[in-house]
VOGU-3710 file (C-alpha; in Angstrom, 3 decimals, decimal comma):
1> msvyldalql> 79,370/96,155/6,230  77,869/93,861/3,411  78,723/90,900/5,371  76,358/91,848/8,439  73,559/92,778/5,927  73,789/89,430/4,193  73,602/87,988/7,681  70,642/90,067/9,187  68,543/89,145/5,733  69,452/85,411/6,274
11> vfqpyvlavi> 68,023/85,297/10,048  65,247/87,938/9,743  63,019/85,997/7,504  59,572/84,680/8,353  60,813/80,786/8,218  64,051/80,958/10,404  62,170/83,159/13,244  59,539/80,401/12,768  62,351/77,386/13,139  63,824/80,021/16,382
21> fgsamfgmfv> 60,314/80,505/18,213  59,644/76,579/17,448  62,860/75,357/18,553  62,904/77,698/22,014  59,628/75,942/23,143  60,964/72,607/22,550  64,012/73,375/24,514  61,927/74,866/27,349  59,830/71,639/27,248  62,616/69,180/27,432
31> gaipglsatl> 64,774/71,297/29,709  61,955/71,211/32,452  61,630/67,700/32,286  63,715/66,177/34,839  66,346/63,260/33,048  65,754/65,336/29,957  69,466/67,372/29,308  69,783/70,034/26,753  72,104/67,483/24,823  69,265/65,310/24,101
41> atallvpltf> 67,417/68,070/23,035  69,874/68,554/20,949  70,283/64,947/19,734  66,487/65,045/19,029  66,698/68,118/16,393  69,516/66,568/14,539  67,209/64,334/12,079  65,250/67,804/11,442  68,177/69,801/10,484  69,041/67,359/7,435
51> fmdpvpaias> 65,948/69,098/5,603  66,886/72,972/6,168  69,647/75,121/5,204  72,349/75,616/7,711  71,262/79,016/9,126  68,197/77,615/10,375  69,532/74,277/11,099  72,224/76,374/13,485  69,489/78,181/15,085  67,735/75,117/15,845
61> ivtatamaif> 70,435/73,667/18,155  71,350/77,471/19,349  67,669/78,310/20,639  66,353/74,508/21,928  70,305/74,462/23,716  70,089/77,962/25,780  66,350/77,433/26,545  66,987/73,916/28,039  70,125/75,069/30,196  67,429/77,643/31,905
71> sgdisgtllr> 64,257/75,563/32,075  66,339/73,110/34,284  66,150/75,353/36,443  62,297/75,574/37,205  61,893/71,331/38,238  64,897/72,138/40,275  63,279/75,391/42,123  59,834/73,999/42,403  60,442/69,756/42,645  64,385/70,061/43,790
81> ipgtpasaay> 64,714/67,826/40,664  67,303/69,263/38,276  66,323/69,427/35,285  69,850/69,265/33,437  73,500/68,780/35,364  73,886/72,345/35,559  70,821/73,146/37,691  71,987/70,921/40,060  75,043/73,292/41,337  72,204/75,703/43,097
91> vddgyrmtla> 68,844/73,613/43,758  69,025/73,641/47,155  69,089/77,438/47,071  66,124/77,475/44,666  64,218/74,815/46,154  64,472/76,235/49,857  63,338/79,839/48,384  60,378/78,087/47,459  59,330/76,679/50,725  60,062/80,157/51,637
101> gkssealgas> 57,577/81,476/49,385  59,701/83,408/47,546  60,029/80,801/44,182  58,737/83,840/41,924  62,168/85,656/42,927  64,313/82,497/42,258  63,278/81,838/38,988  63,234/85,366/38,133  66,638/85,297/39,017  67,547/81,780/36,954
111> lffsslggif> 65,751/83,308/33,988  67,042/87,128/34,001  70,292/86,504/34,789  70,728/83,329/32,453  69,561/85,704/29,888  72,462/88,446/30,844  74,788/85,531/31,076  74,072/84,344/27,671  73,941/87,778/25,796  77,685/88,646/27,693
121> gtivltvaap> 79,137/85,558/26,135  77,322/86,004/22,682  79,393/89,494/22,813  82,643/87,599/23,756  82,259/84,947/21,102  81,282/87,613/18,100  84,227/89,992/19,901  87,219/87,600/20,897  86,628/84,456/19,424  90,426/83,715/18,199
131> qlanialkfs> 91,933/84,917/20,699  90,176/82,800/23,602  90,474/79,957/21,279  94,111/79,960/21,225  94,218/80,017/24,467  92,342/77,377/25,135  93,714/75,122/22,644  96,982/74,829/24,925  95,257/72,845/27,166  96,682/69,800/27,422
141> sfeyfwlvll> 96,178/66,632/30,443  98,266/68,484/32,568  96,176/71,741/32,440  92,989/69,471/32,976  93,948/67,318/35,791  94,735/70,671/37,805  91,267/72,404/36,024  89,500/69,017/37,796  90,892/69,275/41,113  90,096/72,824/40,866
151> glscavfvsp> 86,562/71,804/40,227  86,488/69,101/43,046  87,843/71,312/45,289  84,768/73,436/44,832  83,167/70,731/46,959  83,992/71,865/49,752  82,919/75,265/49,132  79,834/74,461/48,066  78,913/72,215/51,027  76,419/74,397/53,212
161> gsatlglvsl> 77,747/72,465/56,367  81,301/71,292/57,518  83,987/70,626/55,161  84,372/67,317/56,351  81,228/66,649/55,653  81,573/67,736/52,252  84,529/65,225/51,740  82,205/62,532/52,906  80,020/63,308/50,282  82,704/64,048/47,439
171> fvglcaalvg> 84,075/60,634/48,428  80,819/59,043/47,983  80,725/60,673/44,173  84,151/59,617/43,608  83,463/55,847/44,422  80,713/55,957/42,494  82,750/57,298/39,256  84,999/54,419/40,072  82,414/51,528/38,646  83,056/49,988/35,691
181> qnnptgeary> 84,822/50,180/32,465  84,996/53,543/31,789  89,308/54,041/32,901  92,539/54,296/31,183  92,854/50,706/31,568  89,517/49,368/30,456  89,417/46,931/33,325  85,931/46,406/34,890  86,189/47,408/38,134  83,373/47,078/41,101
191> tfgsvelmag> 80,404/45,394/39,037  80,292/42,226/40,944  79,799/40,769/37,484  76,805/42,629/36,626  76,689/43,679/32,637  74,833/46,696/33,371  77,466/48,198/35,317  80,297/47,572/32,906  79,143/51,284/31,578  79,472/52,586/35,282
201> iqfipamigl> 77,006/54,480/37,252  74,938/56,309/34,977  74,837/60,218/35,717  71,398/61,386/34,880  69,855/58,257/37,396  72,120/58,708/39,899  71,154/62,436/39,865  67,688/61,645/39,715  67,952/59,531/42,842  69,911/61,953/45,025
211> famsevfryy> 67,471/64,694/44,428  63,872/63,453/43,375  64,060/60,092/45,134  65,028/60,732/47,882  62,564/63,870/48,486  59,800/60,534/47,598  61,231/58,417/50,489  61,317/61,446/52,838  58,113/62,306/52,211  57,076/58,845/52,974
221> vhpaakrapq> 59,028/58,496/55,732  58,159/61,345/57,808  54,573/61,615/57,320  54,909/64,646/59,869  56,916/66,782/57,659  54,710/67,317/54,978  53,763/70,666/53,877  51,293/72,559/52,239  52,063/72,819/48,181  52,830/76,947/47,209
231> avrgsilrkq> 51,834/78,787/43,986  54,347/80,924/42,318  52,553/84,287/42,895  54,226/87,800/42,819  56,105/89,180/39,848  58,593/87,130/38,424  61,214/89,524/37,032  60,169/93,022/39,032  63,230/92,168/41,716  65,895/91,196/39,623
241> fanlrrypwq> 66,466/95,121/38,611  67,109/95,293/42,441  69,191/91,818/42,527  71,126/93,708/39,275  71,815/96,969/41,200  72,795/94,739/44,604  75,114/91,815/42,898  76,171/93,532/39,632  79,452/92,052/40,236  78,386/88,710/40,926
251> alrgaslgta> 76,662/88,743/37,705  79,463/90,210/35,698  81,907/87,469/37,375  79,371/84,710/37,037  79,566/85,336/33,159  82,805/86,002/32,631  83,713/83,331/34,110  81,100/81,132/32,672  82,295/82,132/28,945  85,740/81,084/30,378
261> vgalpgagad> 85,109/78,021/31,557  82,682/76,909/28,166  85,599/77,714/25,604  87,773/74,879/27,271  87,241/71,800/25,203  85,210/69,466/27,191  84,058/71,448/30,008  80,547/73,189/28,897  77,973/74,803/31,323  77,975/71,848/33,715
271> iaawisyavs> 81,336/72,240/35,451  81,036/76,067/34,700  77,642/76,377/37,123  79,358/74,134/39,898  83,072/76,505/39,989  80,893/79,680/39,708  78,875/78,680/42,527  81,813/77,999/44,475  83,297/80,991/44,057  80,561/83,133/44,258
281> kkmsrtpqky> 80,104/81,773/48,053  84,023/81,620/48,376  84,068/85,802/47,454  80,443/86,826/49,346  79,947/88,271/52,831  77,478/86,183/53,568  78,583/82,438/52,794  76,964/80,721/55,575  73,448/81,729/53,607  74,351/79,384/50,706
291> gtghvegiie> 72,502/76,046/50,340  69,903/77,505/52,858  67,335/79,783/50,192  70,216/82,729/48,976  69,523/84,359/45,697  73,353/85,464/45,200  74,525/82,026/44,171  71,718/81,823/41,757  72,601/85,058/40,179  76,123/84,023/39,763
301> agasnngavs> 75,816/80,341/38,378  72,809/81,098/36,588  74,981/83,840/34,994  77,421/81,229/34,376  75,682/78,623/32,778  74,320/80,558/29,904  77,475/82,021/29,598  79,571/79,130/29,041  76,502/77,838/26,515  77,983/80,571/24,230
311> gawipalvfg> 81,809/80,097/25,362  81,804/76,288/23,811  80,965/77,597/20,496  84,650/79,544/20,668  86,797/76,368/19,856  83,897/74,779/17,859  83,692/77,315/15,107  87,454/78,557/15,094  89,304/75,365/15,720  86,733/73,000/14,967
321> ipgdsitaiv> 87,434/71,618/18,790  84,238/70,776/20,618  83,472/72,676/23,713  80,865/70,398/25,181  78,706/67,366/23,605  76,438/69,999/22,043  79,058/71,635/19,946  80,446/68,117/19,355  76,723/67,261/17,366  76,610/71,119/15,933
331> igvlyvkgvn> 79,943/70,425/13,875  78,689/67,112/12,511  75,873/69,290/11,608  77,704/71,970/9,827  80,228/69,218/7,731  77,167/67,632/6,557  75,924/71,302/5,768  79,077/72,237/3,581  80,394/74,334/6,229  83,502/73,283/8,063
341> pgptifimhp> 84,416/74,708/11,009  88,112/76,161/11,195  90,042/79,579/10,980  89,088/79,598/7,117  85,121/79,177/8,262  85,122/83,311/8,730  86,580/83,643/5,022  84,475/81,258/3,104  81,320/81,298/5,348  81,461/84,715/6,991
351> qviyavfivf> 77,463/85,595/6,718  76,955/82,125/8,226  78,664/82,664/11,166  77,385/86,199/11,930  73,933/84,889/11,414  74,816/82,555/13,857  75,898/85,293/16,384  72,495/87,434/15,384  70,425/84,177/16,558  72,795/83,890/19,757
361> flanlvmlpl> 71,242/87,550/20,820  67,630/86,460/19,532  67,678/83,240/21,638  68,679/84,950/24,920  66,150/87,779/24,269  63,576/85,611/23,528  64,412/83,430/26,446  62,643/86,309/28,643  59,306/86,133/27,897  58,805/82,524/26,953
371> gwvmirmasr> 60,645/82,214/30,225  57,857/83,619/31,931  55,060/81,388/30,232  56,854/78,757/30,874  57,250/79,408/34,609  53,853/80,428/34,940  52,665/77,374/33,158  54,764/75,083/35,700  54,108/76,817/38,374  50,538/75,205/38,378
381> vlsvpqnilm> 52,086/71,743/39,540  52,779/73,168/43,171  48,598/73,620/43,475  48,461/69,583/42,928  48,826/67,619/46,382  51,420/66,163/47,620  49,692/62,907/47,917  49,500/62,670/44,561  52,204/65,018/43,374  54,623/62,651/45,019
391> pvillfcitg> 53,431/59,497/42,823  53,705/62,022/39,537  57,344/62,769/41,025  57,897/58,706/41,341  56,483/58,485/37,514  58,936/60,986/36,070  61,642/59,552/38,438  61,052/55,961/36,533  60,599/57,230/32,958  63,637/59,559/33,275
401> sfainnsvag> 65,838/56,697/34,550  64,712/54,107/32,106  64,485/56,782/28,983  68,589/56,970/29,351  69,530/53,776/27,848  65,850/51,774/27,637  67,450/49,381/30,290  65,935/48,637/34,040  69,525/49,477/35,602  68,605/52,808/35,170
411> ilimlvfgai> 65,671/52,440/37,663  67,413/50,061/39,558  70,488/53,143/40,039  68,068/55,556/40,745  66,648/54,066/43,563  69,907/52,956/45,141  70,915/56,358/45,058  68,117/57,689/45,739  68,275/55,729/49,257  71,711/56,566/49,733
421> gfvmeendip> 70,475/60,390/49,089  68,149/59,576/51,922  70,926/58,635/54,021  72,970/61,530/53,554  70,484/64,376/54,113  69,113/62,695/56,812  72,745/62,769/58,659  73,262/66,357/57,429  75,548/65,226/54,543  75,134/67,609/51,551
431> lapailgivl> 74,314/65,763/48,010  76,122/68,444/45,798  79,781/67,035/46,319  78,652/63,885/45,561  77,383/64,936/41,987  80,545/66,723/41,673  82,282/63,370/42,126  80,635/61,339/39,947  80,824/64,357/36,876  84,517/64,969/37,231
441> gpmlernfvt> 85,869/61,214/38,896  86,044/59,424/35,371  87,793/63,034/34,083  90,576/62,967/36,525  91,701/59,625/35,984  92,417/59,760/32,681  93,812/63,019/32,850  95,901/62,003/35,343  97,039/58,581/34,167  97,595/60,503/30,586
451> smikahgspl> 99,547/62,854/32,377  101,973/60,475/34,473  102,545/58,500/30,886  103,696/61,868/29,326  105,855/62,824/32,255  107,534/58,858/32,503  105,947/58,975/36,262  107,667/62,401/37,365  105,467/64,670/39,432  107,093/67,250/38,195
461> gfferpiaag> 105,353/67,303/34,771  102,412/68,695/36,368  104,253/71,875/36,822  106,469/72,378/33,821  104,185/73,844/30,915  103,296/77,889/32,484  99,111/77,358/32,434  99,687/73,883/34,170  101,925/75,553/37,067  99,465/78,237/37,006
471> lgvaviaiwl> 96,515/76,724/38,007  98,604/73,925/39,614  99,760/76,439/42,277  96,337/78,093/42,685  94,463/74,692/43,572  97,661/74,204/46,521  97,018/77,877/47,535  93,165/77,059/47,707  94,110/73,569/49,627  96,603/75,375/52,245
481> lpvllrrltr> 94,631/79,159/52,504  92,180/77,463/55,354  94,528/75,743/57,089  96,966/78,995/57,154  94,082/81,685/58,219  93,118/79,044/60,980  96,718/78,895/62,582  96,805/83,088/61,718  93,526/83,586/64,071  94,981/81,251/66,834
491> arrvvkqga> 98,287/82,894/66,708  95,934/86,190/67,387  94,124/84,639/69,920  97,396/84,098/71,756  98,860/87,263/71,323  95,648/89,356/72,308  95,337/86,483/75,539  99,481/86,932/76,711  98,629/91,335/76,173
//
């Protein structure tokens, strides 16, 4: 009991609380700017943590990360420019709700269920960290290969149109993932002699191009389709209690799946959001509404991405294995502070760990009032006429694409993918699977090659480990299930016609 009291004393100090508040505002600001990710927010805070004690140092990172993951939904919902990769999974639903005058409900759902998902993930982190970390440690390249295939299969489910168009979009993303030297052999592929392409297609400029630049192109190509901007009106949080009563299992499922995926090293909030959105659509009674402005997918995926933020700390704290790029930075900060992550951290520094757990709870609670203020401030953007707003969006696109590596190549990638995105949407080809292909393509190739080397070229090696076999059977079942259902439907029709 004394450990908990010590942890409370470490957190509830004016200095630590001020750090939490300041980091929350910083994370909100960075996450809402297109092209600036939660990882970047964490990296920018690292120099400041050198002058802090362990608890405020970790508190600043925890708070900024949670806020940045949520606030990426703000620009995605209002302007169709996802602030973070996790927000891209359900950006179409949020933006369509904005066009229908329901931006307050969409942003309120993102805020409320992100907070709930983060709290759920924190409870799991506090209670079951060692057990979940043990499961995550059993994942090798075989398991990750099937997990990535599961994520790519989700592209079919997240597509608002036909499965064929979803596969076309996925193919575009996988082709982009082949560019550069980011492959097991280190060979430069499809660079056409360009030094800038040696590092591959940068994800952030590609995402900005597909979602934001394509919208700018559409505005000028189809002037008749120009629409009057709409401000965020009405209560932001009032409808969310009704949504919680209507979709309780979706919120719980999203938070649970997000926490579980976040606990897998290397997965993180981005993959968790995509998988949760796909599962939500597959399990929904109205899957045809997804991608057209339906709040159900926002609820489940929003709860998932912040649940994954907490889940990623499970392997980081217990075994020193980063769950994502953010916890990789955190592990370095812990070592600098003399708090070495691993099983002994609960023995050597228990008060610090429990203080971190308390900070997680505070960060997700503070998210509600600060998120409300941020939404109200950001909504003023929509009061600007579009002939002024579009050049400003273009400026943000160029700035965000250039800032990734301070290179003009990022701007060129953004423009090319903007044109690709425009052509795709003109032909009703969804954009979400392309993003998924760019993110997961390199991971798929790397784990496939590594697994084939381990198995000496035998495909049976992918089914020899229990967890890999289970995931493999699940993926193959997902592939075959639509075919079987279609044949059963045809057989029933034949029987009815014969009768």
